[in-house]
C-alpha positions in Angstrom: 65.1 30.6 -12.6 62.9 29.8 -10.5 63.3 29.2 -6.4 62.9 26.2 -4.3 59.7 27.7 -3.1 58.5 29.7 -6.2 58.6 25.7 -7.8 57.0 23.4 -4.5 54.1 25.8 -4.6 52.4 24.7 -7.8 53.6 21.2 -7.4 51.8 20.7 -4.0 48.5 22.4 -5.9 48.8 19.7 -9.2 49.4 17.1 -6.4 46.1 18.4 -3.9 44.1 18.8 -7.6 44.7 15.4 -8.3 44.0 13.6 -4.7 40.5 15.3 -4.4 40.3 14.7 -8.0 40.7 10.8 -7.2 38.5 11.0 -4.0 36.5 12.4 -6.2 36.5 9.9 -8.7 36.4 6.8 -6.1 33.8 8.3 -4.8 31.5 8.5 -7.9 32.5 5.1 -8.2 31.4 3.4 -5.0 29.0 5.1 -4.6 27.8 4.1 -8.4 29.0 0.0 -6.7 25.9 0.4 -4.2 23.1 1.5 -6.5 22.8 5.2 -5.6 21.5 6.8 -8.2 23.0 9.8 -9.3 26.7 8.9 -8.3 27.6 8.6 -12.1 27.7 12.9 -11.6 30.7 12.5 -8.9 32.6 10.2 -12.2 31.6 13.3 -14.7 33.0 16.0 -11.6 35.5 14.6 -10.9 37.0 13.8 -15.3 35.8 17.2 -16.1 37.5 19.1 -13.1 40.7 17.8 -12.5 42.3 18.0 -16.1 40.5 21.9 -15.8 42.7 22.5 -12.8 45.6 20.7 -13.8 45.9 23.2 -16.7 44.6 26.6 -14.4 47.7 25.1 -12.3 50.3 25.0 -14.7 49.7 27.6 -17.1 49.7 30.2 -13.3 52.6 27.9 -12.5 55.0 30.0 -15.0 
């Protein structure tokens, strides 16, 4: 059985990845709204990075 510290660290990592992904997505959305070229790259990075990091964290949290 896992202790509290072994459970809380992966959950903290998952939360951190979710917050970083949301920040990247919102940054891309705001930059695209103001017409800055290349802003959609931030949205694609967020959409690709977050699920991959989430799956990696879930795999290492076992």
